[in-house]
C-alpha positions as CSV (number, residue, x, y, z in Angstrom):
1,X,-11.9,-12.8,-16.2
2,X,-9.8,-11.8,-19.2
3,X,-6.2,-12.4,-18.3
4,X,-4.8,-10.5,-21.4
5,X,-3.7,-6.9,-21.0
6,X,-5.1,-4.3,-23.4
7,X,-2.9,-2.3,-25.8
8,X,-3.3,0.7,-23.5
9,X,-2.1,-1.2,-20.4
10,X,0.9,-2.6,-22.3
11,X,1.8,0.9,-23.4
12,X,1.6,2.2,-19.8
13,X,4.0,-0.6,-18.8
14,X,6.4,0.0,-21.8
15,X,6.5,3.8,-21.5
16,X,7.1,3.7,-17.7
17,X,9.7,1.0,-17.9
18,X,11.7,2.8,-20.6
19,X,11.8,6.0,-18.6
20,X,12.7,4.4,-15.3
21,X,15.4,2.3,-16.7
22,X,17.0,5.5,-18.0
23,X,16.6,7.6,-14.8
24,X,16.6,5.0,-12.0
25,X,19.9,3.1,-12.0
26,X,21.3,2.0,-8.6
27,X,23.5,5.1,-8.4
28,X,20.6,7.4,-9.1
29,X,18.5,5.7,-6.5
30,X,21.2,6.0,-3.8
31,X,21.6,9.7,-4.7
32,X,17.9,10.4,-4.6
33,X,17.3,8.8,-1.1
34,X,19.9,11.1,0.4
35,X,18.1,14.3,-0.6
36,X,15.8,16.1,1.9
37,X,12.7,14.8,0.2
38,X,14.1,11.3,-0.1
39,X,13.2,11.1,-3.8
40,X,14.1,12.8,-7.1
41,X,11.7,15.8,-7.3
42,X,12.6,16.4,-11.0
43,X,11.7,12.8,-11.9
44,X,8.5,13.0,-10.0
45,X,7.5,16.2,-11.8
46,X,8.2,14.5,-15.1
47,X,6.2,11.4,-14.1
48,X,3.3,13.7,-13.3
49,X,3.4,16.2,-16.2
50,X,4.3,13.8,-19.0
51,X,2.8,10.5,-17.9
52,X,0.1,11.5,-15.4
53,X,1.3,8.8,-13.0
54,X,0.0,10.3,-9.7
55,X,-3.5,10.6,-11.2
56,X,-3.5,7.3,-13.1
57,X,-6.4,5.8,-11.1
58,X,-8.3,9.1,-10.5
59,X,-11.4,10.1,-12.4
60,X,-10.9,12.2,-15.6
61,X,-13.2,14.9,-14.2
62,X,-10.5,15.7,-11.6
63,X,-7.6,15.6,-14.0
64,X,-6.8,11.9,-13.7
65,X,-6.4,9.3,-16.4
66,X,-9.6,7.5,-15.4
67,X,-7.8,4.1,-15.1
68,X,-8.3,1.5,-12.4
69,X,-6.5,-0.8,-9.9
70,X,-5.0,-2.9,-12.8
71,X,-3.2,0.0,-14.4
72,X,-2.0,1.3,-11.0
73,X,-0.7,-2.2,-10.2
74,X,1.2,-2.3,-13.5
75,X,2.8,1.1,-12.7
76,X,3.7,-0.1,-9.2
77,X,5.3,-3.2,-10.6
78,X,7.6,-1.1,-12.8
79,X,8.3,1.2,-9.9
80,X,9.2,-1.7,-7.8
81,X,11.5,-3.2,-10.5
82,X,14.0,-0.3,-10.1
83,X,13.1,0.4,-6.4
84,X,11.9,3.9,-7.4
85,X,12.0,6.2,-4.4
86,X,8.8,8.3,-4.9
87,X,5.6,9.3,-3.1
88,X,3.6,7.1,-5.6
89,X,2.5,4.6,-2.9
90,X,1.6,7.1,-0.3
91,X,-0.1,9.6,-2.7
92,X,-1.8,7.5,-5.5
93,X,-2.4,4.2,-3.7
94,X,-3.3,5.3,-0.1
95,X,-4.4,9.0,0.2
96,X,-5.9,9.9,-3.2
97,X,-8.5,7.1,-3.2
98,X,-9.7,8.1,0.2
99,X,-10.2,11.7,-0.8
100,X,-12.0,10.5,-4.0
101,X,-14.3,8.2,-2.0
102,X,-15.0,10.2,1.1
103,X,-14.3,13.8,0.3
104,X,-16.9,16.5,-0.3
105,X,-17.3,17.8,-3.8
106,X,-15.4,20.9,-2.7
107,X,-12.5,18.9,-1.3
108,X,-12.3,16.7,-4.4
109,X,-12.4,19.8,-6.7
110,X,-9.6,21.5,-4.7
111,X,-7.3,18.6,-3.9
112,X,-7.5,15.9,-6.6
113,X,-6.5,18.0,-9.6
114,X,-3.3,19.1,-7.8
115,X,-2.6,15.5,-6.8
116,X,-3.2,14.2,-10.3
117,X,-0.8,16.7,-11.8
118,X,2.0,15.8,-9.4
119,X,1.9,19.3,-7.8
120,X,0.7,18.0,-4.4
121,X,1.8,14.9,-2.6
122,X,-0.2,13.3,0.1
123,X,-0.1,10.4,2.6
124,X,-2.2,8.5,5.1
125,X,-1.2,8.9,8.7
126,X,-2.2,6.0,10.9
127,X,-1.2,5.9,14.6
128,X,1.0,3.2,16.1
129,X,2.3,1.8,12.8
130,X,-1.0,0.0,12.3
131,X,-1.4,0.6,8.6
132,X,-2.1,-3.1,7.6
133,X,-4.6,-3.3,10.5
134,X,-6.3,-0.1,9.5
135,X,-6.7,-1.4,6.0
136,X,-8.2,-4.7,7.3
137,X,-5.3,-6.8,6.0
138,X,-4.0,-8.3,9.3
139,X,-7.1,-8.0,11.5
140,X,-10.5,-6.5,11.9
141,X,-10.3,-2.7,11.6
142,X,-13.8,-2.3,13.0
143,X,-15.4,-1.4,9.6
144,X,-15.6,-4.5,7.5
145,X,-18.4,-7.1,7.2
146,X,-17.0,-9.2,10.1
147,X,-17.9,-6.7,12.8
148,X,-20.3,-4.1,11.6
149,X,-19.4,-0.5,11.0
150,X,-17.6,0.3,14.2
151,X,-19.5,3.5,14.7
152,X,-20.9,2.7,18.1
153,X,-19.3,1.7,21.3
154,X,-15.6,2.1,22.1
155,X,-14.1,-0.8,20.2
156,X,-14.5,0.2,16.6
157,X,-11.1,1.2,15.2
158,X,-9.1,0.9,18.4
159,X,-5.9,1.0,16.3
160,X,-6.5,4.7,16.0
161,X,-6.2,5.3,19.7
162,X,-9.6,4.2,21.0
163,X,-9.9,7.4,23.1
164,X,-7.1,6.0,25.3
165,X,-3.5,7.1,25.7
166,X,-1.7,7.2,22.4
167,X,-3.0,7.5,18.9
168,X,-4.5,10.7,17.6
169,X,-7.5,12.4,19.2
170,X,-9.7,15.0,17.6
171,X,-12.0,17.5,19.4
172,X,-14.4,20.1,18.0
173,X,-13.8,23.8,18.9
174,X,-15.7,26.9,17.9
175,X,-13.1,27.4,15.1
176,X,-13.2,23.8,13.8
177,X,-11.4,20.6,14.6
178,X,-8.2,20.3,16.5
179,X,-5.9,17.2,16.5
180,X,-3.6,16.0,19.2
181,X,-1.4,12.9,19.2
182,X,1.3,11.1,17.3
183,X,1.6,8.7,14.4
184,X,4.8,6.8,13.7
185,X,5.9,5.1,10.5
186,X,4.0,7.5,8.2
187,X,5.1,6.8,4.6
188,X,6.7,10.0,3.1
189,X,5.3,11.8,6.2
190,X,8.3,14.2,6.2
191,X,7.6,15.6,2.7
192,X,3.9,15.2,1.9
193,X,2.1,18.5,1.5
194,X,-1.2,16.9,2.6
195,X,-1.8,14.6,5.5
196,X,-4.9,12.4,5.7
197,X,-4.9,11.7,9.5
198,X,-7.0,8.9,11.2
199,X,-8.2,10.2,14.6
200,X,-10.7,9.3,17.2
201,X,-13.6,11.6,18.1
202,X,-16.3,11.6,20.7
203,X,-14.3,10.4,23.7
204,X,-14.4,6.8,25.1
205,X,-18.1,6.3,25.4
206,X,-19.0,7.4,21.8
207,X,-15.7,7.0,20.1
208,X,-15.6,7.0,16.3
209,X,-12.7,6.9,13.9
210,X,-12.7,9.8,11.4
211,X,-10.3,11.0,8.7
212,X,-9.0,14.6,8.8
213,X,-7.1,16.6,6.2
214,X,-4.1,18.6,7.4
215,X,-2.7,20.9,4.8
216,X,1.0,21.7,5.2
217,X,1.8,22.9,1.7
218,X,3.7,26.2,1.7
219,X,3.4,26.4,-2.1
220,X,-0.4,26.6,-1.8
221,X,-1.7,30.1,-2.3
222,X,-4.4,29.4,0.2
223,X,-2.0,28.3,2.9
224,X,0.5,31.1,3.8
225,X,2.4,29.2,6.5
226,X,2.9,25.7,7.7
227,X,0.4,24.1,10.0
228,X,0.8,25.4,13.5
229,X,1.7,22.7,16.0
230,X,2.7,20.1,13.5
231,X,6.1,18.4,13.8
232,X,7.5,16.0,11.2
233,X,10.7,14.0,11.8
234,X,12.1,11.8,9.1
235,X,13.2,8.5,10.8
236,X,16.1,6.3,10.0
237,X,14.9,3.4,8.0
238,X,16.3,0.1,7.1
239,X,15.1,0.7,3.5
240,X,16.1,4.2,2.5
241,X,14.0,3.9,-0.7
242,X,10.9,3.7,1.6
243,X,11.2,6.8,3.8
244,X,8.8,7.3,6.7
245,X,8.4,9.8,9.4
246,X,7.0,10.5,12.9
247,X,4.1,12.9,12.9
248,X,3.4,14.9,16.1
249,X,0.2,17.0,16.3
250,X,-0.3,19.5,19.1
251,X,-3.7,21.2,18.7
252,X,-3.2,21.2,14.9
253,X,-6.1,22.5,12.9
254,X,-7.7,19.7,10.8
255,X,-10.5,19.6,8.2
256,X,-12.9,16.7,8.4
257,X,-12.7,14.6,5.3
258,X,-16.2,14.3,3.9
259,X,-19.6,15.4,5.4
260,X,-20.2,15.7,9.1
261,X,-22.4,12.6,9.2
262,X,-22.8,9.6,7.1
263,X,-19.2,8.8,6.0
264,X,-18.3,5.1,6.5
265,X,-14.7,5.7,7.3
266,X,-13.8,2.3,8.5
267,X,-15.6,0.6,5.6
268,X,-13.8,2.9,3.2
269,X,-10.4,1.9,4.7
270,X,-11.3,-1.8,4.5
271,X,-12.3,-1.4,0.9
272,X,-9.1,0.4,0.2
273,X,-7.2,-2.5,1.6
274,X,-8.0,-4.7,-1.4
275,X,-6.7,-2.3,-4.0
276,X,-3.7,-1.2,-1.8
277,X,-2.7,-4.8,-1.3
278,X,-2.8,-5.5,-5.0
279,X,-0.6,-2.5,-5.7
280,X,1.8,-3.5,-2.9
281,X,1.9,-7.1,-4.2
282,X,2.6,-5.9,-7.8
283,X,5.4,-3.6,-6.5
284,X,7.0,-6.5,-4.5
285,X,6.8,-8.7,-7.6
286,X,8.5,-6.0,-9.7
287,X,11.3,-5.7,-7.1
288,X,11.7,-9.5,-7.1
289,X,11.8,-9.6,-10.8
290,X,14.4,-6.8,-10.8
291,X,16.6,-8.6,-8.3
292,X,16.2,-11.9,-10.3
293,X,17.2,-10.3,-13.6
294,X,20.4,-8.8,-12.0
295,X,21.3,-12.1,-10.5
296,X,20.8,-14.0,-13.7
297,X,23.0,-11.4,-15.5
298,X,25.7,-11.9,-12.9
299,X,25.8,-15.7,-12.9
300,X,26.0,-15.7,-16.7
301,X,29.1,-13.4,-16.5
302,X,30.9,-14.7,-13.4
303,X,33.2,-17.6,-14.2
304,X,34.4,-20.4,-11.9
305,X,36.5,-23.4,-12.9
306,X,36.6,-22.0,-16.5
307,X,32.9,-21.7,-17.0
308,X,30.0,-19.4,-16.0
309,X,28.6,-20.3,-12.6
310,X,25.1,-20.1,-14.1
311,X,25.9,-23.3,-16.1
312,X,26.2,-25.4,-12.9
313,X,23.1,-27.5,-12.3
314,X,22.7,-26.5,-8.6
315,X,22.6,-22.8,-9.6
316,X,20.1,-23.5,-12.4
317,X,17.8,-25.3,-9.9
318,X,17.9,-22.4,-7.5
319,X,17.1,-19.9,-10.2
320,X,14.3,-22.1,-11.6
321,X,12.7,-22.2,-8.1
322,X,12.9,-18.4,-7.9
323,X,11.4,-18.0,-11.3
324,X,8.4,-20.2,-10.4
325,X,7.8,-18.2,-7.2
326,X,7.9,-14.9,-9.1
327,X,5.5,-16.0,-11.7
328,X,3.1,-17.4,-9.1
329,X,3.2,-14.2,-7.1
330,X,2.7,-12.1,-10.3
331,X,-0.4,-14.1,-11.2
332,X,-1.8,-13.6,-7.7
333,X,-1.0,-9.8,-7.8
334,X,-2.7,-9.4,-11.2
335,X,-5.8,-11.4,-10.0
336,X,-5.9,-9.2,-6.9
337,X,-5.9,-6.1,-9.0
338,X,-8.7,-7.5,-11.2
339,X,-10.7,-8.4,-8.1
340,X,-10.3,-4.9,-6.7
341,X,-11.5,-3.4,-10.0
342,X,-14.5,-5.8,-10.0
343,X,-15.3,-4.9,-6.4
344,X,-15.2,-1.2,-7.2
345,X,-17.6,-1.5,-10.1
346,X,-19.9,-4.2,-8.7
347,X,-23.5,-3.3,-7.5
348,X,-26.5,-5.3,-6.3
349,X,-28.0,-5.3,-9.7
350,X,-25.1,-7.1,-11.3
351,X,-25.8,-10.5,-12.8
352,X,-25.1,-13.3,-10.4
353,X,-26.0,-11.4,-7.3
354,X,-23.9,-11.3,-4.2
355,X,-21.9,-14.4,-5.3
356,X,-20.4,-12.2,-8.0
357,X,-18.5,-10.1,-5.4
358,X,-14.8,-11.0,-5.5
359,X,-13.4,-12.5,-2.3
360,X,-12.1,-9.7,0.0
361,X,-9.3,-12.0,1.1
362,X,-7.7,-12.0,-2.3
363,X,-5.6,-8.9,-1.8
364,X,-4.1,-10.1,1.5
365,X,-3.2,-13.5,0.1
366,X,-1.6,-11.9,-3.0
367,X,0.4,-9.6,-0.8
368,X,1.6,-12.4,1.4
369,X,2.7,-14.5,-1.6
370,X,4.5,-11.5,-3.2
371,X,6.3,-10.6,0.0
372,X,7.4,-14.2,0.5
373,X,8.7,-14.3,-3.1
374,X,10.6,-11.0,-2.7
375,X,12.3,-12.2,0.5
376,X,13.3,-15.5,-1.2
377,X,14.7,-13.8,-4.3
378,X,16.5,-11.1,-2.4
379,X,18.1,-13.7,-0.1
380,X,19.3,-15.8,-3.0
381,X,20.5,-12.7,-4.9
382,X,22.9,-12.0,-1.9
383,X,24.0,-15.6,-1.9
384,X,24.6,-16.0,-5.6
385,X,26.6,-12.8,-5.8
386,X,29.1,-14.5,-3.6
387,X,31.5,-12.7,-1.3
388,X,30.7,-9.2,-2.7
389,X,27.0,-9.9,-2.3
390,X,27.4,-10.0,1.4
391,X,28.8,-6.5,1.6
392,X,26.2,-4.1,2.9
393,X,26.9,-1.5,0.1
394,X,26.3,-3.9,-2.8
395,X,23.3,-3.3,-5.0
396,X,21.8,-6.6,-4.0
397,X,21.2,-5.3,-0.5
398,X,18.8,-2.6,-1.9
399,X,16.4,-5.4,-2.7
400,X,17.2,-7.3,0.5
401,X,16.4,-4.2,2.6
402,X,13.2,-3.6,0.6
403,X,12.1,-7.2,1.3
404,X,12.7,-6.9,5.0
405,X,11.2,-3.4,5.3
406,X,8.0,-4.3,3.4
407,X,7.3,-7.3,5.6
408,X,7.7,-5.1,8.7
409,X,5.5,-2.4,7.3
410,X,2.7,-4.4,5.6
411,X,2.9,-7.9,7.1
412,X,4.0,-10.2,8.6
413,X,3.1,-12.8,6.1
414,X,1.6,-15.2,8.6
415,X,-0.8,-12.6,9.8
416,X,-1.9,-11.7,6.3
417,X,-2.7,-15.3,5.6
418,X,-4.4,-15.8,9.0
419,X,-6.7,-12.8,8.3
420,X,-7.5,-14.1,4.8
421,X,-8.3,-17.5,6.3
422,X,-10.6,-15.9,8.9
423,X,-12.4,-13.9,6.2
424,X,-12.8,-17.0,4.1
425,X,-14.5,-18.8,7.0
426,X,-11.9,-21.4,7.7
427,X,-12.2,-20.9,11.4
428,X,-16.0,-21.2,11.6
429,X,-15.8,-24.9,12.3
430,X,-13.5,-24.4,15.2
431,X,-15.7,-21.7,16.7
432,X,-18.7,-24.0,16.3
433,X,-17.0,-26.9,18.0
434,X,-16.0,-24.6,20.9
435,X,-19.7,-23.6,21.3
436,X,-20.8,-27.3,21.1
437,X,-22.6,-26.7,17.8
438,X,-22.5,-29.1,14.8
439,X,-19.7,-27.8,12.5
440,X,-21.8,-28.4,9.4
441,X,-24.6,-26.2,10.7
442,X,-22.4,-23.3,11.8
443,X,-19.9,-23.2,9.0
444,X,-21.1,-21.0,6.1
445,X,-20.7,-21.6,2.4
446,X,-17.3,-20.0,2.4
447,X,-16.0,-22.4,5.0
448,X,-17.6,-25.5,3.3
449,X,-16.4,-24.6,-0.2
450,X,-12.7,-23.7,0.6
451,X,-10.1,-26.3,-0.2
452,X,-6.6,-26.2,1.2
């Protein structure tokens, strides 16, 4: 692994940071989240047209920049630093990679160029607030290597509804597919022009999770009106910079993403989990770094007993501990982005064979460490700003709310780590003991080679 960034990656970071520092101060952020979209549409157009940010990780043949998870993580880190309210996460990190991986050639040709140019925003709608589970970050989504592909039986992808009450169900009609159900906590679900909806098909006996495209873009020449039967309600959120909505579908027309047969939807979601976790971890690191910088600036200016409070040893120790946490989380996020890039480019012919595949637990561990660091930094930022830091309207609470919201949406931290431990084989010995088998014989190489 080469830990040094290329000149192109450094330029992406520098250019984006300069623009966001000019356009995304705390006042601008607070004004943007109160608009109907929940973000500055003019800034998003600028990021799309001038920097190509929405298509940063999309192939050049579809209008993207042809970069990878590392560059996307750098962009997310800079966005997190200023708490940029934008559809970057929902569009570029979650929805676009699924369309690129599973979509038919026609779907990619029609949708990806518009996404890459910032003209069309998209999001992934997962029922029940189960996004981390669907991505395989907090449990088995039914499609990773731990439990097969989840295509048979009734237990693959139960988070999508499992053909029971709740979730989203899809049924085939003579005119195509119709979707019925509800999804809560859909990131940017109130404003996205394109919904990628996870739904169950086939009833209980032959249930299978599929992804469907629902177009609700009134600016699209091919779509003259909004999708019939679709209701989108923006919900009140603790973190206004991370808007989400309730999506209700009542016999809504949907288009199957990808071919009728052969698409490994659950496997694609599990693979997306690694790159999405790396981007989320980098974004949390950026937010922690932003809160830390503001706190350092404050303690250097605020005086008590005739000297800056930052000169007191106790304050120095607290800041030093935070700095170490941020740097450790940053290293983990960068490594997770590298691992996601390696996993995307790896094939069976690669030198080193299967052992060369990066550990799939890396992304979840990096995200857990980043969320923990952000929570610690945000809490200390409130404390070190003194009395005014405890007021709900203070800028420090923007970071505090982001920390609390992210752990609710993508965690909790202990479940991210438990899932990583499970995938690394740390529980194999316990399972073997329960079956009365010798632990050494049952525990695989992953369990035997992992140190704690």
